[in-house]
SEGU-450196 format. One record per residue (C-alpha): residue in one letter; x, y, z. Coordinates in steps of 0.2 Angstrom, whole numbers, plus 5000, padded with zeros to 4 digits. Layout:
residues N
- a_X_Y_Z
...
***
This chain:
residues 857
- m_5648_4742_5230
- r_5650_4724_5224
- a_5660_4721_5209
- n_5644_4714_5199
- d_5635_4730_5204
- r_5649_4741_5198
- w_5649_4732_5181
- v_5630_4733_5179
- l_5631_4752_5182
- l_5645_4754_5170
- a_5635_4744_5157
- g_5619_4754_5160
- l_5629_4770_5158
- f_5637_4764_5142
- w_5621_4758_5133
- g_5611_4773_5139
- a_5624_4785_5133
- i_5624_4777_5116
- a_5605_4780_5114
- w_5608_4798_5120
- a_5622_4802_5109
- a_5616_4793_5093
- a_5604_4807_5089
- e_5609_4818_5074
- g_5615_4835_5079
- p_5616_4851_5070
- g_5630_4851_5057
- r_5640_4866_5051
- n_5631_4876_5038
- q_5645_4884_5030
- f_5651_4879_5012
- i_5666_4885_5004
- r_5669_4881_4986
- a_5685_4875_4977
- v_5686_4876_4958
- r_5697_4867_4945
- s_5713_4875_4940
- s_5714_4882_4923
- g_5732_4879_4922
- p_5748_4874_4931
- v_5751_4882_4949
- v_5768_4885_4955
- v_5769_4886_4974
- d_5780_4901_4977
- g_5770_4913_4988
- r_5765_4924_4973
- l_5748_4922_4967
- d_5752_4927_4949
- e_5744_4913_4940
- d_5728_4917_4930
- a_5719_4902_4940
- w_5720_4912_4956
- a_5712_4927_4948
- r_5697_4917_4943
- a_5695_4908_4960
- p_5681_4913_4971
- v_5686_4923_4986
- f_5680_4919_5004
- d_5683_4933_5017
- g_5670_4929_5030
- f_5683_4925_5044
- v_5678_4927_5063
- q_5688_4929_5079
- r_5691_4912_5088
- f_5702_4921_5101
- p_5702_4932_5111
- d_5684_4938_5107
- a_5675_4923_5099
- g_5663_4927_5086
- k_5668_4945_5084
- a_5674_4953_5068
- p_5693_4951_5065
- s_5705_4966_5066
- e_5713_4961_5050
- r_5706_4956_5033
- t_5709_4938_5027
- e_5705_4931_5009
- l_5704_4913_5005
- r_5705_4904_4988
- i_5705_4886_4984
- l_5710_4877_4968
- h_5712_4859_4963
- d_5718_4848_4948
- d_5720_4829_4946
- r_5735_4828_4958
- n_5734_4842_4971
- v_5723_4853_4981
- y_5730_4871_4981
- i_5725_4884_4995
- a_5730_4902_4995
- v_5727_4913_5010
- t_5731_4932_5008
- c_5734_4939_5026
- h_5731_4958_5025
- d_5739_4968_5039
- s_5738_4986_5043
- e_5756_4986_5050
- p_5765_4974_5039
- a_5782_4979_5047
- l_5776_4971_5063
- i_5772_4954_5055
- n_5782_4940_5065
- r_5792_4930_5053
- s_5802_4920_5066
- l_5810_4904_5059
- g_5811_4887_5067
- r_5814_4869_5062
- r_5800_4860_5053
- d_5786_4855_5065
- s_5793_4866_5079
- e_5782_4875_5092
- l_5783_4891_5083
- y_5777_4908_5089
- a_5775_4918_5073
- d_5761_4924_5061
- r_5755_4908_5053
- v_5740_4900_5043
- l_5733_4883_5047
- v_5722_4872_5036
- l_5711_4858_5044
- l_5705_4845_5032
- d_5693_4831_5036
- t_5694_4822_5020
- t_5684_4806_5025
- h_5671_4818_5032
- d_5669_4807_5048
- h_5669_4822_5060
- r_5682_4814_5070
- t_5699_4815_5061
- a_5707_4830_5052
- y_5724_4833_5044
- v_5732_4850_5050
- f_5744_4859_5038
- s_5752_4875_5043
- v_5765_4888_5036
- s_5772_4903_5045
- a_5776_4920_5038
- g_5794_4915_5038
- g_5790_4899_5027
- v_5791_4886_5041
- q_5780_4871_5038
- a_5772_4860_5051
- d_5758_4846_5051
- g_5748_4836_5063
- l_5732_4827_5065
- h_5716_4830_5075
- y_5708_4813_5081
- d_5694_4808_5092
- d_5687_4825_5087
- r_5696_4836_5100
- l_5713_4828_5103
- y_5728_4833_5093
- s_5745_4825_5089
- a_5759_4834_5081
- d_5768_4818_5076
- w_5759_4814_5060
- d_5770_4819_5045
- g_5767_4821_5026
- v_5776_4826_5011
- w_5768_4842_5004
- d_5774_4859_4999
- a_5770_4877_5005
- a_5778_4894_5003
- a_5776_4911_5011
- g_5777_4927_5001
- s_5776_4946_5005
- i_5765_4958_4998
- e_5763_4977_5001
- s_5748_4975_5013
- g_5754_4959_5022
- w_5759_4942_5017
- v_5753_4926_5007
- a_5752_4908_5012
- e_5751_4896_4998
- f_5749_4877_5000
- s_5750_4862_4988
- l_5743_4846_4996
- p_5745_4830_4985
- l_5729_4820_4983
- s_5741_4804_4985
- m_5744_4810_5003
- l_5726_4811_5008
- r_5713_4798_5012
- f_5696_4801_5004
- p_5682_4789_4997
- a_5680_4786_4979
- a_5665_4797_4974
- p_5661_4809_4959
- v_5659_4823_4970
- q_5668_4826_4987
- t_5663_4835_5002
- w_5676_4837_5015
- g_5676_4845_5033
- f_5686_4861_5031
- s_5693_4876_5040
- v_5707_4889_5039
- r_5714_4897_5054
- r_5725_4912_5055
- e_5736_4917_5069
- i_5742_4935_5072
- a_5756_4934_5084
- r_5758_4951_5091
- k_5740_4953_5094
- n_5738_4935_5101
- e_5723_4934_5089
- e_5716_4919_5081
- l_5704_4920_5066
- e_5695_4906_5058
- s_5684_4903_5042
- v_5671_4895_5053
- l_5666_4899_5071
- n_5675_4885_5081
- p_5677_4892_5099
- r_5688_4886_5112
- t_5674_4883_5124
- s_5668_4868_5114
- n_5674_4850_5118
- a_5675_4847_5099
- v_5685_4853_5084
- v_5683_4842_5069
- s_5664_4840_5071
- r_5663_4859_5070
- l_5672_4862_5054
- g_5663_4869_5039
- h_5662_4861_5022
- l_5673_4861_5006
- t_5664_4858_4990
- g_5667_4859_4972
- l_5679_4844_4972
- e_5673_4835_4957
- d_5681_4820_4948
- l_5695_4818_4960
- k_5702_4800_4959
- p_5711_4793_4975
- r_5729_4790_4970
- r_5737_4773_4975
- a_5754_4781_4978
- v_5769_4772_4984
- e_5783_4781_4994
- l_5800_4773_4997
- v_5813_4781_5008
- p_5829_4771_5009
- y_5843_4776_5021
- l_5861_4774_5024
- a_5868_4778_5041
- v_5887_4778_5046
- r_5891_4779_5064
- t_5907_4780_5075
- v_5906_4777_5093
- a_5920_4780_5106
- r_5916_4771_5122
- p_5925_4764_5137
- q_5933_4747_5134
- f_5927_4740_5151
- s_5909_4740_5158
- d_5915_4744_5175
- a_5911_4762_5178
- a_5927_4763_5189
- r_5938_4760_5173
- p_5933_4773_5160
- w_5949_4771_5151
- p_5955_4766_5139
- r_5942_4769_5126
- l_5938_4759_5110
- v_5931_4767_5093
- d_5917_4756_5085
- p_5913_4760_5067
- s_5896_4753_5061
- l_5885_4754_5046
- d_5866_4752_5044
- v_5855_4752_5029
- g_5836_4752_5029
- l_5820_4756_5021
- d_5804_4765_5025
- l_5788_4762_5015
- k_5771_4770_5013
- a_5758_4763_5001
- a_5740_4767_4998
- l_5732_4750_4996
- t_5714_4757_4993
- s_5707_4775_4993
- d_5704_4773_5012
- l_5718_4760_5017
- a_5736_4764_5019
- l_5751_4753_5023
- t_5767_4759_5032
- g_5782_4748_5034
- t_5800_4749_5040
- l_5815_4738_5039
- n_5829_4740_5051
- p_5824_4757_5056
- d_5837_4769_5063
- f_5832_4783_5075
- g_5849_4790_5078
- q_5843_4808_5075
- v_5830_4807_5089
- e_5834_4817_5105
- a_5839_4807_5120
- d_5827_4805_5135
- q_5827_4818_5149
- l_5838_4813_5163
- l_5826_4810_5179
- l_5827_4803_5196
- n_5814_4791_5200
- l_5813_4785_5218
- s_5795_4780_5217
- t_5788_4762_5216
- f_5780_4767_5199
- e_5787_4766_5181
- l_5789_4783_5173
- f_5780_4787_5157
- f_5791_4794_5143
- p_5784_4801_5127
- e_5788_4792_5110
- k_5799_4802_5098
- r_5803_4789_5085
- s_5794_4793_5068
- f_5787_4776_5064
- f_5779_4775_5081
- t_5772_4793_5081
- q_5764_4794_5064
- g_5747_4787_5061
- m_5746_4781_5079
- e_5731_4790_5084
- l_5719_4775_5082
- f_5730_4766_5095
- q_5728_4779_5109
- p_5717_4775_5123
- v_5700_4783_5123
- g_5702_4800_5133
- g_5720_4802_5128
- q_5737_4796_5136
- t_5733_4802_5153
- m_5721_4788_5156
- p_5726_4774_5168
- q_5726_4759_5157
- t_5735_4760_5140
- l_5735_4744_5130
- f_5748_4749_5117
- y_5764_4759_5123
- s_5776_4759_5108
- r_5791_4762_5119
- r_5791_4743_5124
- i_5797_4740_5106
- g_5815_4741_5101
- l_5823_4750_5115
- r_5833_4735_5121
- t_5832_4723_5107
- p_5833_4730_5089
- i_5818_4731_5077
- l_5821_4720_5062
- g_5805_4726_5054
- a_5788_4733_5057
- a_5772_4737_5048
- k_5756_4745_5051
- l_5739_4746_5041
- t_5727_4760_5045
- g_5712_4767_5037
- t_5693_4765_5034
- v_5685_4748_5029
- m_5667_4755_5027
- p_5659_4771_5031
- g_5661_4776_5049
- v_5673_4761_5053
- q_5691_4763_5055
- v_5704_4750_5058
- g_5722_4749_5063
- l_5734_4734_5063
- l_5753_4735_5069
- d_5765_4721_5069
- a_5784_4723_5074
- l_5797_4710_5076
- v_5812_4713_5087
- t_5828_4702_5087
- g_5846_4704_5087
- p_5863_4696_5091
- w_5870_4696_5109
- l_5883_4688_5120
- r_5881_4682_5138
- e_5899_4686_5141
- v_5912_4697_5132
- d_5931_4696_5135
- e_5934_4714_5139
- e_5953_4711_5141
- r_5955_4705_5124
- p_5940_4712_5114
- d_5935_4705_5097
- r_5937_4719_5085
- r_5932_4710_5069
- l_5917_4716_5060
- g_5902_4705_5061
- l_5886_4702_5051
- y_5872_4692_5059
- l_5856_4684_5052
- t_5846_4691_5067
- r_5852_4708_5061
- p_5857_4706_5043
- l_5857_4725_5039
- h_5869_4730_5052
- l_5888_4729_5051
- g_5898_4732_5067
- p_5912_4726_5079
- n_5909_4709_5087
- d_5914_4716_5104
- a_5901_4730_5103
- l_5887_4717_5104
- s_5875_4719_5119
- t_5878_4708_5134
- e_5859_4711_5139
- p_5848_4697_5133
- a_5841_4701_5116
- v_5824_4692_5118
- p_5816_4689_5101
- m_5798_4696_5102
- n_5783_4699_5091
- y_5772_4713_5095
- l_5754_4714_5087
- a_5741_4727_5090
- a_5724_4728_5082
- v_5711_4741_5084
- v_5693_4745_5077
- r_5683_4761_5079
- a_5665_4763_5073
- q_5656_4779_5073
- v_5639_4780_5082
- g_5628_4795_5077
- t_5637_4811_5072
- n_5649_4813_5086
- s_5652_4797_5095
- r_5661_4780_5093
- v_5664_4763_5100
- g_5678_4752_5097
- g_5690_4738_5103
- m_5708_4734_5104
- v_5719_4718_5105
- t_5737_4718_5109
- l_5749_4702_5109
- a_5767_4703_5115
- t_5773_4685_5110
- p_5791_4679_5115
- l_5798_4668_5101
- t_5809_4658_5113
- g_5799_4642_5118
- t_5794_4638_5136
- c_5804_4641_5152
- r_5805_4624_5162
- p_5804_4624_5181
- e_5822_4617_5182
- d_5828_4632_5172
- a_5819_4644_5182
- a_5827_4638_5198
- l_5844_4643_5191
- d_5853_4660_5195
- e_5847_4674_5184
- a_5863_4675_5175
- l_5862_4657_5170
- r_5844_4656_5165
- p_5841_4652_5147
- l_5832_4664_5135
- p_5814_4657_5137
- c_5815_4661_5156
- l_5821_4679_5152
- a_5806_4683_5141
- r_5790_4691_5146
- g_5775_4692_5136
- g_5756_4696_5138
- n_5740_4697_5129
- a_5727_4711_5132
- a_5710_4716_5125
- a_5698_4730_5128
- v_5682_4737_5122
- d_5680_4756_5123
- f_5667_4770_5120
- d_5667_4789_5118
- l_5649_4795_5117
- k_5645_4814_5116
- t_5631_4825_5112
- a_5631_4832_5095
- d_5639_4848_5101
- g_5652_4839_5112
- e_5647_4847_5128
- y_5641_4832_5137
- g_5649_4815_5136
- v_5654_4798_5144
- l_5669_4788_5139
- g_5678_4773_5146
- q_5686_4756_5143
- l_5684_4738_5149
- t_5700_4729_5150
- g_5707_4711_5151
- s_5724_4704_5152
- q_5733_4687_5151
- e_5751_4683_5156
- v_5762_4674_5142
- g_5779_4665_5143
- g_5793_4669_5155
- l_5795_4662_5172
- p_5782_4651_5179
- e_5778_4664_5192
- r_5784_4681_5197
- t_5779_4693_5211
- l_5773_4711_5209
- r_5777_4726_5220
- d_5761_4724_5230
- g_5765_4705_5233
- t_5753_4699_5220
- v_5759_4683_5212
- l_5757_4682_5193
- r_5758_4665_5185
- r_5759_4660_5167
- e_5741_4661_5160
- s_5735_4672_5174
- t_5721_4684_5169
- g_5716_4701_5176
- l_5702_4713_5173
- g_5701_4732_5174
- g_5693_4748_5167
- y_5689_4766_5168
- v_5675_4778_5165
- r_5673_4797_5164
- l_5656_4805_5164
- g_5652_4824_5164
- r_5651_4841_5155
- f_5667_4843_5146
- g_5663_4859_5136
- g_5654_4875_5136
- e_5656_4891_5146
- g_5654_4892_5165
- f_5653_4876_5176
- r_5659_4859_5171
- w_5659_4843_5180
- e_5667_4826_5179
- l_5664_4809_5188
- g_5677_4796_5186
- d_5681_4778_5192
- d_5696_4768_5189
- f_5697_4749_5193
- s_5710_4736_5191
- s_5711_4719_5199
- p_5727_4713_5207
- t_5732_4702_5192
- l_5728_4715_5178
- d_5745_4717_5169
- l_5746_4727_5153
- n_5764_4731_5154
- a_5770_4718_5141
- s_5765_4729_5127
- g_5755_4743_5136
- f_5757_4755_5150
- q_5749_4753_5167
- r_5756_4763_5182
- t_5748_4752_5195
- q_5736_4738_5198
- n_5726_4731_5213
- e_5716_4748_5215
- h_5699_4755_5214
- a_5700_4774_5213
- p_5684_4785_5211
- r_5687_4803_5208
- l_5677_4820_5206
- a_5681_4836_5197
- l_5671_4852_5197
- r_5677_4866_5185
- y_5673_4884_5181
- q_5680_4888_5163
- r_5680_4904_5154
- p_5692_4901_5140
- n_5685_4916_5131
- g_5688_4928_5146
- m_5678_4937_5159
- g_5679_4956_5160
- p_5696_4962_5158
- l_5703_4944_5159
- k_5707_4935_5143
- a_5703_4918_5151
- l_5699_4911_5168
- f_5700_4893_5174
- a_5696_4886_5192
- n_5697_4867_5195
- l_5693_4857_5211
- n_5698_4839_5210
- a_5697_4825_5223
- g_5699_4806_5224
- t_5702_4791_5234
- g_5707_4773_5232
- w_5708_4756_5240
- t_5714_4739_5235
- t_5704_4726_5226
- d_5712_4711_5233
- g_5698_4708_5246
- r_5707_4717_5259
- g_5700_4734_5254
- i_5716_4743_5261
- n_5715_4762_5259
- r_5728_4768_5247
- g_5725_4786_5252
- h_5714_4802_5248
- w_5719_4817_5239
- f_5712_4834_5233
- n_5719_4849_5224
- l_5712_4866_5219
- d_5720_4876_5205
- t_5716_4892_5197
- s_5723_4902_5183
- v_5719_4918_5174
- q_5726_4926_5158
- l_5729_4944_5160
- p_5725_4958_5147
- s_5744_4957_5143
- f_5741_4938_5139
- d_5752_4933_5153
- l_5746_4918_5163
- i_5747_4917_5182
- g_5741_4902_5192
- m_5739_4895_5210
- e_5737_4878_5216
- l_5735_4870_5233
- g_5731_4852_5238
- a_5735_4838_5250
- d_5738_4819_5251
- i_5729_4812_5266
- g_5734_4796_5275
- g_5732_4779_5267
- w_5743_4764_5266
- d_5757_4759_5254
- v_5756_4741_5248
- r_5770_4743_5236
- e_5785_4749_5246
- l_5790_4734_5256
- g_5799_4723_5244
- g_5785_4714_5235
- t_5777_4707_5252
- g_5761_4717_5251
- v_5763_4722_5269
- p_5754_4739_5271
- l_5765_4753_5277
- e_5757_4769_5283
- q_5759_4784_5272
- s_5763_4801_5278
- s_5751_4816_5275
- s_5756_4832_5266
- g_5750_4848_5259
- f_5757_4859_5246
- l_5755_4877_5238
- a_5761_4881_5221
- l_5762_4897_5211
- s_5765_4898_5192
- l_5769_4911_5179
- e_5769_4910_5160
- s_5773_4926_5151
- n_5766_4930_5134
- a_5776_4918_5123
- n_5775_4929_5108
- r_5787_4941_5115
- e_5806_4941_5110
- v_5810_4937_5128
- s_5797_4926_5138
- v_5799_4917_5155
- g_5789_4905_5165
- g_5790_4893_5180
- v_5782_4885_5195
- v_5787_4887_5213
- l_5780_4873_5224
- v_5781_4872_5243
- s_5776_4857_5253
- r_5775_4851_5271
- r_5776_4833_5275
- l_5768_4830_5292
- r_5776_4820_5307
- a_5776_4801_5304
- g_5778_4793_5321
- p_5797_4795_5326
- v_5801_4804_5309
- a_5800_4822_5311
- p_5790_4833_5299
- a_5799_4841_5284
- w_5798_4854_5271
- e_5799_4850_5253
- g_5799_4861_5237
- l_5801_4862_5218
- v_5807_4876_5208
- d_5805_4875_5189
- v_5810_4891_5179
- y_5813_4894_5161
- g_5816_4907_5149
- t_5816_4909_5130
- v_5825_4922_5120
- r_5822_4926_5101
- l_5832_4941_5098
- h_5834_4936_5079
- p_5821_4928_5068
- a_5833_4914_5065
- l_5839_4911_5083
- e_5831_4904_5098
- t_5838_4900_5115
- r_5829_4891_5129
- l_5836_4888_5146
- e_5827_4878_5160
- l_5832_4875_5178
- v_5823_4862_5189
- l_5827_4861_5208
- d_5818_4847_5218
- r_5819_4843_5236
- t_5809_4828_5242
- a_5808_4820_5259
- y_5801_4802_5261
- a_5795_4797_5278
- a_5800_4779_5278
- r_5808_4770_5263
- f_5812_4751_5262
- i_5830_4746_5266
- a_5830_4728_5269
- h_5819_4713_5273
- l_5827_4703_5287
- d_5815_4689_5288
- d_5797_4685_5284
- d_5790_4698_5296
- h_5804_4711_5300
- f_5809_4726_5289
- i_5822_4740_5290
- l_5816_4757_5285
- s_5823_4774_5284
- p_5818_4792_5280
- l_5826_4798_5264
- l_5830_4816_5259
- s_5833_4818_5241
- e_5838_4833_5231
- s_5840_4835_5212
- l_5845_4848_5200
- s_5843_4849_5181
- l_5849_4862_5169
- t_5844_4861_5151
- l_5849_4871_5136
- r_5841_4871_5119
- q_5848_4881_5105
- q_5841_4883_5088
- w_5849_4891_5072
- v_5838_4891_5057
- v_5849_4895_5042
- t_5833_4892_5031
- p_5817_4883_5034
- k_5825_4868_5026
- l_5842_4869_5035
- t_5843_4869_5054
- l_5856_4867_5067
- q_5850_4862_5085
- a_5859_4859_5101
- y_5853_4851_5117
- a_5862_4849_5133
- q_5856_4843_5150
- l_5867_4843_5166
- f_5858_4832_5180
- t_5864_4830_5198
- a_5856_4821_5212
- y_5859_4815_5230
- g_5850_4805_5243
- a_5853_4805_5262
- y_5846_4791_5272
- g_5845_4789_5291
- p_5841_4786_5305
- y_5836_4768_5303
- y_5820_4760_5311
- a_5813_4742_5312
- g_5795_4738_5307
- v_5787_4722_5311
- s_5772_4713_5303
- d_5766_4695_5304
- a_5760_4681_5293
- s_5743_4689_5290
- r_5753_4704_5283
- r_5747_4715_5297
- a_5750_4734_5293
- i_5765_4743_5300
- h_5761_4760_5308
- f_5773_4774_5310
- a_5770_4774_5329
- s_5777_4756_5330
- l_5794_4759_5322
- v_5808_4756_5333
- p_5826_4764_5331
- v_5840_4752_5326
- e_5859_4754_5323
- r_5864_4751_5306
- e_5879_4756_5295
- n_5874_4769_5282
- t_5878_4761_5265
- n_5863_4767_5255
- d_5867_4786_5252
- f_5870_4790_5233
- h_5876_4804_5223
- d_5873_4804_5204
- v_5879_4816_5190
- g_5875_4814_5172
- l_5877_4824_5156
- n_5868_4822_5139
- l_5873_4832_5124
- n_5866_4832_5107
- l_5871_4842_5091
- m_5861_4840_5075
- l_5861_4847_5058
- r_5845_4843_5048
- w_5845_4847_5029
- e_5830_4843_5018
- y_5839_4845_5002
- r_5824_4840_4992
- l_5806_4837_4996
- g_5805_4823_5008
- s_5823_4819_5007
- t_5835_4823_5022
- l_5853_4823_5027
- y_5857_4822_5046
- m_5873_4824_5055
- v_5872_4821_5073
- y_5885_4821_5087
- s_5880_4815_5105
- r_5889_4813_5121
- g_5883_4804_5137
- q_5893_4804_5153
- q_5891_4798_5171
- r_5901_4803_5186
- f_5915_4792_5192
- p_5908_4780_5206
- v_5911_4783_5224
- t_5922_4769_5229
- g_5929_4761_5245
- s_5922_4767_5262
- a_5919_4784_5256
- r_5902_4791_5259
- p_5893_4799_5243
- p_5893_4818_5245
- h_5877_4827_5250
- t_5879_4840_5236
- l_5872_4845_5220
- l_5889_4850_5213
- p_5894_4839_5198
- r_5908_4831_5207
- g_5917_4817_5198
- l_5908_4820_5181
- w_5923_4823_5170
- a_5933_4808_5177
- g_5918_4797_5174
- a_5914_4786_5159
- a_5908_4794_5143
- q_5902_4788_5126
- d_5903_4799_5111
- s_5894_4796_5095
- l_5895_4804_5077
- m_5882_4799_5064
- v_5879_4804_5046
- k_5862_4798_5040
- w_5856_4800_5022
- a_5838_4797_5017
- w_5831_4799_4999
- y_5813_4800_4996
- w_5805_4792_4980
- g_5787_4793_4977
- v_5775_4788_4963
***
């Protein structure tokens, strides 16, 4: 199919789906009424105020799982009050066996397996976005946000109160939700989307005030209605959270890993501020000045031997809260993401950032984020005579620390801007667009500067920016069962070197532009058979990685999925899922090089015991790798492989639960390279022998065999290649002790080891036309093995979190990061997963105390 035909087809699907989805669908006909409180309400888990006795009682709950639509096994009563400042919700959870109520404790926002109550509120009544508030029978609070109707993020946080109380026949969940925290339009009478969900842990039973089954491809649009909210006035609240962080770091004096001693102790101090303000009833401003994320858990240690960048989840609070608008349509699994917040502030400190989110007119949401990163750095540091004086710099004015602790990595000043708009179409669809700008604040890199060695290039040559824009659509039938979603994307290079070469040999020049997009069409909800057609396209010069995330470019990849889904069970099974997926790909650079085919079939069933077992088999078939050979774009034949995986996940509501995956793969012969077995074992267990304690241990063992990896580029046409056998082991411990729901102790430790063994070596030959290299053409050559590796790492984190008053926290965090002592001289790295050399290696220890105080009006 020609490119023009492809875009015509996508445009036809786009506008046809708009017309199809714009028709009004059936709304939820349930209405639950709130009444104004006749007096003050104290949130203590005891419904002893007169106002609660006068509130209407709703008890028409139905099962959501495991028997959707049927009568619940236990009675639940719902009451709702409001005054000029808060909405109060009380849920009485009757239980025929109150001694068996699960009151397990956990830290705030933890993934808790306990009896609990969740409240869903669509305060703007847009049928796409809903706040979620929950409290467990042990009093543990959590909150999050549903967006795009069906997607969920646990990253949103608000300042609100809740309590759990015990009664003779069960327990009570009581919520106080400040109006200042909620966005809703100014109107004399409010109608909100609303639902209350109750989870009974020991029965794996979910009850809900409105029928909202798992089979649907919708959540928010299926909510009932909350009425009786009269004369509520949006409150333009301001929340300020200043913080003070004191940190001490013990680190090696020398950057050479072979000289871990002596060590220096670096004290530092940071002050900063977080701000939230309601500019209008529907528009909120969030800002941060010199943010510190020292309490955030370190990234998992991983071995990445691929030619693709790994995606890491965001954990920093400023970039997790209120970011649902900035997510790509279809979620983070989509191939082209314009805004990836981890591009901001991981190398160069954030001086300040702000985001504006909200509704500017009925059905139209907007988001605007701007962040400035800058900081002091030194091109060279005299490590023999370190400068131990404390320094304060204009580029980082709220940080005080030793001069010799400054980074020697270039701190490129950058400004990041992301703007997004989403408009509702009909009752359950939307269209939108996004623009992102990553702008270096350094000037222009001159050709003569670019010709210098990298260590001597001035800052403008070390910068890399880019602009990107996209239009997107998510169009569904009113019940969410059928839909089409997608995105059309463009990019432009900005700043940095006059040109650079990508892994597949594509040359990107300043001002280069690229095009891309993706589409998904299918039946996404309902019982029984579902299907999905997809297509991903990216031109060779599409580059979103200045401010977004794009795994690869230069690819056209259609795909197909056939699914049989029974989330409400079938016969004695509580759930059944079967999925067949297949796809292929080829380059878009005019050569049409096959990048490989793949398919997989996976099935899983939930047993009457609520244990989940699964099986998956699949294969990667042939194709050519255009990214492996050192940025030349010469296609290298890929080996075919097949795999079989078995999985188990026991009922997580038990005191002891286990799970894991065992995968076995066979890589076929690749010319002179013999076939090889590969495998993955990922097993974990969780122990909760006491409501306040939880221990989780996970072991991951991976063995991967690569047929031919790039070693050296001898000249324009000759390459040295070698098979690689790599093994890695990761052992992770997570320990949690909940003293109270407001005071928690957490421990995290990961030991990671890996080795790689190369050899024998082969020569491959191409030509000026970039002729493909076949496995059969590889010729053995003699070469000294200097490529083997052995890595060992340890991450340790201990954190105390105390919410000493509502919204105010005190953190004490100790962390340690350590790497093995490097293999030196002519010694060959050992082929073992034992942590040899770890304790002799360089280590960095950090102790931080961070105090944050919440002040709200």
